[in-house]
LUMDREN-10502 format. One record per residue: x, y, z of N, C-alpha, C in turn; residue number from 1. Coordinates in nm, 2 decimals, always signed. Each point is the difference from the previous one (the first is absolute). Layout:
n_X;n_Y;n_Z;ca_X;ca_Y;ca_Z;c_X;c_Y;c_Z;k
X;Y;Z;X;Y;Z;X;Y;Z;NUM
...
END
This chain:
n_X;n_Y;n_Z;ca_X;ca_Y;ca_Z;c_X;c_Y;c_Z;k
-4.91;+17.00;+4.25;+0.10;-0.01;+0.10;-0.02;+0.11;+0.11;1
+0.04;+0.12;-0.03;-0.03;+0.11;+0.10;-0.12;+0.08;-0.04;2
-0.01;+0.12;+0.05;-0.10;+0.10;-0.04;+0.04;+0.06;-0.14;3
-0.09;+0.01;-0.09;+0.03;+0.05;-0.13;-0.04;+0.15;-0.01;4
+0.04;+0.06;-0.11;-0.02;+0.15;-0.01;-0.14;+0.03;-0.03;5
-0.08;-0.09;-0.03;-0.14;+0.03;-0.04;-0.09;-0.11;+0.07;6
-0.12;+0.04;+0.03;-0.09;-0.09;+0.07;-0.08;-0.08;-0.09;7
+0.02;+0.02;-0.13;-0.08;-0.08;-0.10;+0.08;-0.10;-0.08;8
+0.11;+0.05;-0.06;+0.08;-0.09;-0.09;+0.09;-0.09;+0.08;9
+0.00;-0.13;-0.03;+0.08;-0.10;+0.06;+0.13;+0.00;-0.07;10
+0.10;+0.07;+0.05;+0.13;+0.01;-0.07;+0.09;-0.12;+0.01;11
-0.05;-0.11;+0.07;+0.07;-0.13;+0.00;-0.07;-0.10;-0.09;12
-0.09;+0.05;-0.08;-0.08;-0.09;-0.09;+0.08;-0.10;-0.08;13
+0.11;+0.06;-0.06;+0.08;-0.08;-0.10;+0.11;-0.08;+0.07;14
+0.03;+0.03;+0.12;+0.12;-0.05;+0.07;-0.02;-0.15;+0.02;15
+0.10;-0.08;-0.05;-0.01;-0.15;+0.03;-0.10;-0.08;-0.08;16
-0.07;+0.07;-0.09;-0.11;-0.07;-0.07;+0.05;-0.11;-0.09;17
+0.11;+0.03;-0.07;+0.05;-0.10;-0.10;+0.05;-0.12;+0.08;18
+0.07;+0.02;+0.11;+0.05;-0.11;+0.07;-0.11;-0.09;+0.07;19
-0.11;+0.07;+0.04;-0.11;-0.07;+0.06;-0.07;-0.10;-0.09;20
+0.01;+0.03;-0.13;-0.06;-0.10;-0.10;+0.09;-0.11;-0.03;21
+0.13;+0.01;+0.02;+0.09;-0.10;-0.04;+0.07;-0.08;+0.11;22
+0.00;+0.06;+0.12;+0.07;-0.05;+0.12;-0.10;+0.00;+0.12;23
-0.06;-0.11;+0.03;-0.10;-0.01;+0.10;+0.05;-0.07;+0.13;24
+0.13;-0.04;-0.01;+0.06;-0.08;+0.11;+0.03;+0.09;+0.12;25
+0.00;-0.07;+0.12;+0.05;+0.07;+0.12;+0.15;+0.00;-0.02;26
+0.06;+0.12;+0.02;+0.15;+0.01;-0.02;+0.08;-0.09;+0.09;27
+0.11;-0.04;-0.05;+0.09;-0.09;+0.09;+0.11;+0.08;+0.07;28
+0.00;+0.13;-0.02;+0.10;+0.09;+0.06;-0.06;+0.13;+0.05;29
+0.07;+0.06;+0.08;-0.04;+0.13;+0.06;+0.13;+0.09;+0.01;30
+0.00;+0.11;-0.07;+0.12;+0.09;+0.00;-0.05;+0.14;+0.03;31
+0.09;+0.08;+0.05;-0.02;+0.14;+0.03;+0.05;+0.10;-0.10;32
+0.10;-0.05;-0.08;+0.07;+0.10;-0.09;-0.09;+0.04;-0.12;33
+0.04;+0.11;-0.06;-0.09;+0.05;-0.11;-0.01;-0.11;-0.11;34
+0.11;-0.06;-0.03;+0.00;-0.10;-0.11;-0.07;-0.13;+0.03;35
-0.03;-0.02;+0.13;-0.07;-0.12;+0.05;+0.08;-0.13;-0.04;36
+0.13;+0.01;+0.02;+0.08;-0.11;-0.04;+0.13;-0.02;+0.09;37
+0.00;+0.06;+0.11;+0.12;-0.02;+0.09;-0.02;+0.07;+0.13;38
+0.10;-0.03;+0.09;+0.00;+0.07;+0.13;-0.07;-0.09;+0.10;39
-0.03;+0.06;+0.12;-0.07;-0.07;+0.10;-0.14;-0.04;-0.04;40
-0.06;-0.10;+0.07;-0.13;-0.04;-0.02;-0.10;+0.02;+0.11;41
-0.09;-0.09;+0.02;-0.11;+0.03;+0.11;+0.06;-0.01;+0.14;42
+0.12;-0.05;+0.02;+0.06;-0.01;+0.13;+0.00;+0.14;+0.07;43
+0.01;+0.10;-0.08;+0.00;+0.14;+0.05;-0.12;+0.03;+0.08;44
-0.11;-0.07;-0.02;-0.13;+0.02;+0.07;+0.00;-0.06;+0.14;45
+0.10;-0.09;+0.03;+0.00;-0.07;+0.12;-0.09;-0.12;+0.00;46
-0.02;-0.05;+0.12;-0.08;-0.12;+0.02;-0.15;+0.03;-0.03;47
-0.06;-0.07;-0.09;-0.14;+0.02;-0.05;-0.10;-0.10;+0.05;48
+0.05;-0.11;+0.06;-0.09;-0.11;+0.03;-0.11;+0.06;+0.10;49
-0.13;-0.02;-0.05;-0.11;+0.04;+0.09;-0.03;+0.14;+0.00;50
+0.08;+0.09;-0.07;-0.02;+0.14;+0.02;-0.09;+0.06;-0.11;51
-0.05;+0.12;+0.03;-0.08;+0.08;-0.09;+0.09;+0.09;-0.07;52
+0.00;-0.01;-0.14;+0.09;+0.07;-0.08;-0.08;+0.09;-0.10;53
+0.04;+0.12;-0.03;-0.07;+0.09;-0.09;+0.10;+0.04;-0.11;54
-0.05;-0.01;-0.13;+0.08;+0.04;-0.12;-0.07;+0.13;-0.04;55
+0.07;+0.11;+0.01;-0.06;+0.14;-0.03;+0.03;+0.03;-0.14;56
-0.10;+0.01;-0.08;+0.01;+0.02;-0.15;+0.05;-0.13;-0.06;57
-0.09;-0.10;+0.01;+0.04;-0.14;-0.03;+0.00;-0.02;-0.15;58
-0.07;+0.09;-0.08;-0.01;-0.03;-0.14;-0.08;-0.13;-0.03;59
+0.06;-0.09;-0.08;-0.07;-0.12;-0.02;+0.03;-0.11;+0.10;60
+0.06;+0.04;+0.11;+0.01;-0.08;+0.12;+0.10;-0.12;-0.01;61
+0.10;+0.02;-0.09;+0.09;-0.11;-0.03;+0.09;-0.02;+0.13;62
+0.05;+0.10;+0.06;+0.08;-0.01;+0.12;-0.08;-0.06;+0.11;63
-0.12;+0.05;+0.02;-0.09;-0.05;+0.10;-0.03;-0.15;-0.02;64
-0.02;-0.04;-0.12;-0.03;-0.14;-0.03;+0.12;-0.09;+0.03;65
+0.12;+0.05;-0.03;+0.12;-0.07;+0.03;+0.01;-0.03;+0.15;66
-0.03;+0.10;+0.08;+0.01;-0.01;+0.15;-0.11;-0.10;+0.05;67
-0.12;+0.01;-0.05;-0.10;-0.09;+0.04;+0.02;-0.14;-0.03;68
+0.07;-0.03;-0.11;+0.03;-0.14;-0.04;+0.13;-0.05;+0.06;69
+0.10;+0.08;+0.01;+0.13;-0.06;+0.03;+0.04;+0.03;+0.15;70
-0.08;+0.08;+0.07;+0.03;+0.02;+0.14;-0.13;-0.04;+0.07;71
-0.01;+0.01;+0.13;-0.12;-0.04;+0.08;-0.06;+0.12;+0.07;72
-0.03;+0.11;-0.06;-0.06;+0.11;+0.07;-0.14;-0.04;+0.04;73
-0.05;+0.07;+0.11;-0.14;-0.01;+0.03;-0.09;+0.05;-0.11;74
+0.04;+0.11;-0.06;-0.07;+0.06;-0.11;+0.09;+0.10;-0.06;75
+0.00;+0.01;-0.14;+0.06;+0.11;-0.07;-0.12;+0.08;-0.07;76
+0.00;+0.13;+0.03;-0.10;+0.09;-0.06;+0.07;+0.08;-0.11;77
-0.05;-0.01;-0.12;+0.05;+0.07;-0.12;-0.09;+0.12;-0.02;78
+0.05;+0.12;+0.02;-0.08;+0.12;-0.01;+0.04;+0.08;-0.12;79
-0.10;+0.04;-0.08;+0.03;+0.09;-0.11;-0.13;+0.08;-0.03;80
+0.03;+0.13;-0.04;-0.11;+0.09;-0.03;-0.05;-0.01;-0.14;81
+0.07;-0.06;-0.09;-0.03;-0.01;-0.14;-0.11;-0.11;-0.03;82
-0.11;+0.04;-0.05;-0.10;-0.11;-0.04;+0.05;-0.10;-0.09;83
+0.08;+0.04;-0.10;+0.06;-0.09;-0.10;+0.09;-0.10;+0.07;84
+0.09;+0.05;+0.09;+0.09;-0.09;+0.07;-0.07;-0.09;+0.09;85
-0.10;+0.05;+0.07;-0.08;-0.09;+0.09;-0.07;-0.11;-0.08;86
-0.05;+0.03;-0.12;-0.07;-0.10;-0.08;+0.10;-0.10;-0.05;87
+0.12;+0.04;-0.04;+0.10;-0.10;-0.05;+0.05;-0.08;+0.11;88
+0.02;+0.06;+0.12;+0.05;-0.08;+0.12;-0.10;-0.10;+0.04;89
-0.13;+0.03;+0.00;-0.11;-0.09;+0.03;-0.01;-0.11;-0.09;90
+0.02;+0.03;-0.13;-0.01;-0.11;-0.11;+0.12;-0.09;+0.02;91
+0.11;+0.05;+0.03;+0.12;-0.09;+0.01;+0.01;-0.08;+0.12;92
-0.04;+0.06;+0.12;+0.04;-0.06;+0.13;-0.11;-0.01;+0.10;93
-0.13;+0.02;-0.04;-0.11;-0.01;+0.09;+0.00;-0.14;+0.06;94
+0.05;-0.10;-0.07;-0.01;-0.14;+0.05;+0.09;-0.02;+0.12;95
+0.09;+0.10;+0.03;+0.09;-0.02;+0.12;-0.07;+0.05;+0.13;96
-0.12;+0.04;-0.01;-0.08;+0.03;+0.12;-0.01;-0.12;+0.09;97
-0.01;+0.01;+0.13;+0.00;+0.12;+0.08;+0.13;+0.05;+0.04;98
+0.11;-0.07;-0.04;+0.13;+0.05;+0.05;+0.04;+0.13;-0.07;99
-0.05;+0.01;-0.13;+0.02;+0.13;-0.07;-0.13;+0.07;-0.01;100
+0.00;+0.13;+0.04;-0.12;+0.08;-0.01;+0.03;+0.12;-0.09;101
-0.08;+0.02;-0.10;+0.03;+0.11;-0.10;-0.10;+0.11;+0.02;102
+0.05;+0.12;+0.03;-0.09;+0.11;+0.05;+0.02;+0.12;-0.10;103
-0.12;+0.05;-0.04;+0.00;+0.12;-0.08;-0.01;+0.13;+0.09;104
+0.11;+0.07;+0.02;+0.00;+0.12;+0.09;+0.13;+0.07;-0.03;105
+0.00;+0.13;+0.03;+0.12;+0.07;+0.00;+0.07;-0.03;+0.14;106
+0.13;+0.00;+0.00;+0.08;-0.04;+0.12;-0.04;+0.07;+0.12;107
-0.01;+0.13;-0.01;-0.02;+0.08;+0.12;-0.14;-0.03;+0.07;108
-0.10;-0.01;-0.08;-0.14;-0.03;+0.05;+0.00;-0.13;+0.07;109
+0.06;-0.10;-0.07;+0.01;-0.14;+0.06;+0.07;+0.00;+0.13;110
+0.12;+0.06;+0.00;+0.08;+0.00;+0.12;-0.07;+0.07;+0.12;111
-0.06;+0.11;-0.03;-0.07;+0.07;+0.11;-0.12;-0.08;+0.06;112
-0.05;-0.09;-0.08;-0.11;-0.09;+0.05;+0.05;-0.12;+0.07;113
+0.13;-0.02;+0.00;+0.06;-0.13;+0.05;+0.10;+0.03;+0.11;114
-0.03;+0.08;+0.10;+0.09;+0.03;+0.11;+0.05;-0.12;+0.07;115
+0.13;-0.02;+0.01;+0.06;-0.11;+0.07;-0.03;-0.13;-0.05;116
-0.03;-0.01;-0.13;-0.04;-0.13;-0.06;+0.12;-0.08;-0.06;117
+0.11;+0.06;-0.03;+0.10;-0.06;-0.08;+0.13;-0.02;+0.08;118
+0.07;-0.11;-0.03;+0.13;-0.02;+0.05;+0.11;+0.04;-0.10;119
-0.04;-0.01;-0.13;+0.10;+0.04;-0.10;-0.08;+0.07;-0.11;120
+0.06;+0.12;-0.05;-0.05;+0.07;-0.12;+0.12;+0.01;-0.09;121
-0.03;-0.01;-0.13;+0.10;+0.02;-0.10;-0.05;+0.06;-0.13;122
+0.09;+0.05;-0.08;-0.04;+0.06;-0.13;+0.12;-0.01;-0.09;123
-0.02;-0.06;-0.12;+0.10;-0.02;-0.10;-0.03;+0.10;-0.12;124
+0.06;+0.12;+0.01;-0.03;+0.10;-0.10;-0.15;+0.02;-0.01;125
-0.07;+0.00;+0.11;-0.15;+0.01;+0.01;-0.05;+0.13;+0.06;126
-0.08;-0.01;+0.10;-0.07;+0.11;+0.05;+0.10;+0.10;+0.07;127
+0.11;-0.05;+0.05;+0.09;+0.09;+0.06;+0.07;+0.10;-0.10;128
+0.00;-0.04;-0.13;+0.05;+0.08;-0.11;-0.11;+0.10;-0.05;129
-0.12;-0.03;+0.01;-0.11;+0.08;-0.06;-0.10;+0.06;+0.09;130
+0.03;+0.01;+0.13;-0.08;+0.06;+0.10;+0.08;+0.09;+0.08;131
-0.06;+0.12;+0.04;+0.08;+0.09;+0.08;+0.05;-0.06;+0.12;132
+0.13;-0.01;+0.02;+0.06;-0.07;+0.12;-0.05;+0.06;+0.13;133
-0.04;+0.13;+0.00;-0.05;+0.07;+0.13;-0.13;-0.05;+0.03;134
-0.07;-0.08;-0.09;-0.13;-0.06;+0.03;+0.02;-0.15;+0.03;135
+0.07;-0.07;-0.09;+0.01;-0.14;+0.00;+0.09;-0.05;+0.12;136
+0.10;+0.06;+0.03;+0.09;-0.05;+0.10;-0.06;+0.01;+0.14;137
-0.07;+0.11;+0.04;-0.07;-0.01;+0.13;-0.11;-0.10;+0.01;138
-0.07;-0.02;-0.12;-0.10;-0.10;+0.00;+0.05;-0.14;+0.01;139
+0.12;-0.02;-0.06;+0.07;-0.13;+0.01;+0.04;-0.03;+0.15;140
+0.05;+0.10;+0.06;+0.05;-0.01;+0.14;-0.12;-0.04;+0.09;141
-0.12;+0.07;-0.02;-0.11;-0.03;+0.08;-0.06;-0.14;-0.03;142
+0.02;-0.05;-0.12;-0.06;-0.13;-0.04;+0.09;-0.12;+0.05;143
+0.13;+0.03;+0.04;+0.09;-0.10;+0.05;-0.02;-0.03;+0.15;144
+0.01;-0.12;+0.03;+0.01;-0.04;+0.15;+0.13;+0.05;+0.05;145
+0.01;+0.02;+0.13;+0.14;+0.03;+0.06;+0.10;-0.10;-0.04;146
+0.11;+0.05;-0.05;+0.11;-0.09;-0.05;-0.02;-0.04;-0.14;147
-0.10;+0.05;-0.06;-0.03;-0.04;-0.14;+0.10;+0.07;-0.10;148
+0.01;-0.06;-0.12;+0.11;+0.04;-0.09;-0.06;+0.05;-0.13;149
+0.05;+0.11;-0.05;-0.03;+0.06;-0.13;+0.13;-0.02;-0.09;150
-0.02;-0.05;-0.12;+0.11;-0.02;-0.09;-0.05;+0.05;-0.14;151
+0.08;+0.09;-0.07;-0.04;+0.04;-0.13;+0.12;+0.02;-0.09;152
-0.03;-0.03;-0.13;+0.10;+0.03;-0.10;-0.05;+0.11;-0.08;153
+0.09;+0.10;-0.03;-0.04;+0.12;-0.07;+0.12;+0.04;-0.09;154
-0.02;+0.08;-0.10;+0.11;+0.05;-0.08;+0.10;+0.08;+0.07;155
+0.13;-0.02;-0.02;+0.10;+0.08;+0.05;+0.02;+0.13;-0.08;156
-0.04;+0.00;-0.12;+0.01;+0.11;-0.09;-0.11;-0.01;-0.11;157
-0.02;+0.10;-0.08;-0.10;-0.01;-0.10;+0.05;-0.10;-0.11;158
-0.09;-0.06;-0.08;+0.04;-0.09;-0.10;+0.08;+0.07;-0.11;159
-0.02;+0.13;-0.01;+0.08;+0.08;-0.10;+0.15;+0.01;+0.05;160
+0.02;-0.03;+0.12;+0.14;+0.02;+0.06;+0.01;+0.13;+0.08;161
-0.10;+0.08;+0.00;-0.01;+0.12;+0.08;+0.00;-0.03;+0.15;162
+0.07;+0.08;+0.08;+0.01;-0.04;+0.15;-0.14;+0.01;+0.07;163
-0.01;-0.07;+0.11;-0.12;+0.00;+0.08;-0.02;+0.14;+0.06;164
-0.12;+0.02;+0.05;-0.03;+0.13;+0.06;+0.06;+0.02;+0.14;165
+0.05;+0.12;+0.03;+0.05;+0.02;+0.13;-0.10;+0.04;+0.10;166
-0.13;+0.01;-0.04;-0.11;+0.04;+0.09;-0.12;-0.10;-0.04;167
-0.10;+0.00;+0.09;-0.11;-0.09;-0.02;-0.10;+0.06;-0.10;168
+0.04;+0.00;-0.13;-0.08;+0.05;-0.11;-0.01;-0.10;-0.10;169
-0.11;+0.00;-0.07;-0.03;-0.10;-0.11;+0.03;+0.07;-0.14;170
+0.03;-0.09;-0.09;+0.01;+0.05;-0.14;-0.11;-0.07;-0.09;171
-0.04;+0.06;-0.10;-0.09;-0.06;-0.10;+0.08;-0.09;-0.09;172
-0.05;-0.12;-0.02;+0.06;-0.10;-0.09;-0.10;-0.04;-0.10;173
+0.04;-0.05;-0.12;-0.10;-0.03;-0.10;-0.09;-0.12;+0.04;174
-0.12;+0.01;-0.04;-0.10;-0.10;+0.02;-0.10;+0.00;-0.12;175
-0.09;-0.10;+0.00;-0.10;+0.00;-0.10;-0.14;-0.03;+0.06;176
-0.10;+0.06;-0.05;-0.14;-0.03;+0.04;-0.04;-0.13;-0.06;177
-0.11;-0.06;+0.04;-0.04;-0.12;-0.06;-0.02;+0.00;-0.15;178
-0.04;+0.12;-0.06;-0.01;+0.01;-0.14;+0.12;+0.04;-0.07;179
+0.12;+0.00;+0.07;+0.13;+0.03;-0.06;+0.04;+0.14;-0.01;180
-0.08;+0.09;+0.06;+0.04;+0.14;+0.00;+0.12;+0.03;+0.10;181
+0.10;+0.07;-0.05;+0.11;+0.03;+0.09;-0.03;+0.10;+0.11;182
+0.05;-0.03;+0.12;-0.02;+0.08;+0.12;+0.12;-0.02;+0.09;183
-0.01;+0.05;+0.12;+0.10;-0.02;+0.10;-0.06;-0.05;+0.13;184
+0.09;-0.06;+0.08;-0.04;-0.03;+0.14;+0.12;+0.04;+0.09;185
-0.03;+0.01;+0.13;+0.11;+0.04;+0.09;+0.07;-0.12;+0.05;186
+0.14;+0.02;+0.01;+0.08;-0.10;+0.06;+0.10;+0.07;+0.09;187
+0.02;-0.06;+0.11;+0.10;+0.05;+0.10;+0.13;-0.08;-0.01;188
+0.10;+0.07;-0.06;+0.14;-0.06;-0.01;+0.09;+0.09;+0.09;189
+0.03;-0.05;+0.12;+0.06;+0.08;+0.10;+0.14;-0.05;+0.04;190
+0.08;+0.09;+0.04;+0.13;-0.04;+0.05;-0.01;-0.07;+0.13;191
+0.10;-0.08;+0.03;+0.00;-0.08;+0.12;-0.03;+0.07;+0.13;192
+0.07;+0.12;+0.02;-0.02;+0.07;+0.12;-0.14;+0.06;+0.02;193
-0.07;+0.02;-0.12;-0.14;+0.05;+0.01;-0.09;-0.12;+0.05;194
+0.02;-0.12;-0.06;-0.08;-0.11;+0.05;+0.02;-0.02;+0.15;195
+0.13;+0.01;+0.04;+0.03;-0.03;+0.15;-0.07;+0.11;+0.08;196
+0.00;+0.12;-0.04;-0.07;+0.11;+0.08;-0.15;-0.02;+0.01;197
-0.06;-0.04;-0.12;-0.14;-0.02;+0.00;-0.04;-0.12;+0.09;198
+0.08;-0.10;-0.01;-0.03;-0.12;+0.09;+0.01;+0.03;+0.14;199
+0.10;+0.08;+0.04;+0.02;+0.04;+0.14;-0.12;+0.08;+0.04;200
-0.04;+0.09;-0.08;-0.11;+0.09;+0.04;-0.13;-0.08;+0.01;201
-0.02;-0.11;-0.07;-0.12;-0.08;+0.01;+0.01;-0.10;+0.11;202
+0.11;+0.00;+0.08;+0.01;-0.08;+0.12;+0.07;-0.13;-0.02;203
+0.07;-0.02;-0.11;+0.07;-0.13;-0.02;+0.14;+0.01;+0.07;204
+0.06;-0.11;+0.03;+0.13;-0.01;+0.06;+0.08;-0.10;-0.08;205
+0.13;-0.01;+0.04;+0.09;-0.10;-0.06;-0.01;+0.00;-0.15;206
+0.02;+0.12;-0.06;-0.02;+0.02;-0.14;+0.13;-0.03;-0.07;207
+0.00;-0.09;-0.10;+0.12;-0.03;-0.08;-0.04;+0.02;-0.15;208
+0.10;+0.04;-0.08;-0.02;+0.02;-0.14;+0.12;-0.06;-0.07;209
-0.02;-0.10;-0.09;+0.10;-0.07;-0.08;-0.02;+0.04;-0.14;210
+0.11;+0.02;-0.08;-0.01;+0.02;-0.14;+0.03;-0.13;-0.07;211
-0.10;-0.04;-0.09;+0.02;-0.11;-0.08;+0.04;+0.05;-0.14;212
+0.12;-0.03;-0.05;+0.05;+0.05;-0.12;-0.08;-0.05;-0.12;213
-0.01;+0.08;-0.10;-0.07;-0.03;-0.13;+0.06;-0.12;-0.06;214
-0.08;-0.08;-0.06;+0.04;-0.12;-0.08;-0.02;+0.04;-0.15;215
+0.05;-0.09;-0.09;-0.01;+0.03;-0.14;-0.15;+0.01;-0.05;216
-0.01;+0.07;-0.11;-0.14;+0.00;-0.06;-0.04;+0.15;-0.03;217
-0.11;+0.02;-0.08;-0.04;+0.13;-0.03;-0.06;+0.07;+0.12;218
+0.01;+0.13;+0.01;-0.06;+0.08;+0.10;+0.04;-0.06;+0.14;219
+0.12;-0.03;+0.02;+0.05;-0.05;+0.12;+0.02;+0.11;+0.11;220
+0.00;-0.04;+0.12;+0.00;+0.10;+0.11;+0.05;-0.07;+0.13;221
+0.07;+0.08;+0.08;+0.03;-0.04;+0.14;-0.13;+0.00;+0.08;222
+0.00;-0.08;+0.10;-0.11;-0.01;+0.09;+0.04;+0.03;+0.14;223
-0.09;+0.08;+0.07;+0.01;+0.01;+0.15;-0.08;-0.10;+0.06;224
+0.05;-0.09;+0.09;-0.07;-0.09;+0.08;+0.00;+0.05;+0.14;225
-0.12;+0.03;+0.05;-0.02;+0.07;+0.12;-0.07;-0.09;+0.10;226
+0.05;-0.01;+0.12;-0.06;-0.08;+0.11;-0.02;+0.09;+0.12;227
-0.11;-0.01;+0.07;-0.03;+0.08;+0.12;-0.10;-0.08;+0.09;228
+0.00;+0.04;+0.12;-0.08;-0.07;+0.10;-0.09;+0.09;+0.08;229
-0.12;-0.06;+0.03;-0.09;+0.07;+0.10;+0.06;-0.03;+0.14;230
+0.02;+0.10;+0.08;+0.06;-0.02;+0.13;-0.08;-0.11;+0.08;231
+0.08;-0.08;+0.07;-0.06;-0.10;+0.08;-0.07;+0.06;+0.12;232
END
């Protein structure tokens, strides 16, 4: 999804693997909340017909596949730094090309090479959670066309229930190497005002933050749904 704490171990190796073997279908829904079972849907992204859309930290590209099939974008680009996630996404959804393009890259490097290429960028607990916002937000602003939209869902607090950070700092959260060894990766869980400040500093305008309440289930959490625009 984002940049990991080591340049060698793929800390996303295990994520989504069981589902990828049992559920190969293009999803029939698109949700932003942590439970993936309620709240607003893809309408938050605005009109997608004919537009170039980027999924930052796409994982196995399920959200991107949904948009490619159920909307009429010019292209959806699913970007992820994890070799394992890229392999699974390709296996699941390569047949949706050319409308869906699956790219192996960290978000910042990709965005820096795509100046003014996108009308819409989004992240569903993806690269915006796992990449330093002082790097990824300016890169996203540069990659958007004037008037382009950035939308992302991120945790409103830690899964433990601890409050989000009042400054732009990351915390180490549990992860596993491909061989199962315990390690950590960095995740940015920030308060609403911190995201707003960082977006403003990156050049975004018309910033809104909505709280999507937690739904039932284990490890439930509230979600911040953030929308911002590149100035026209």
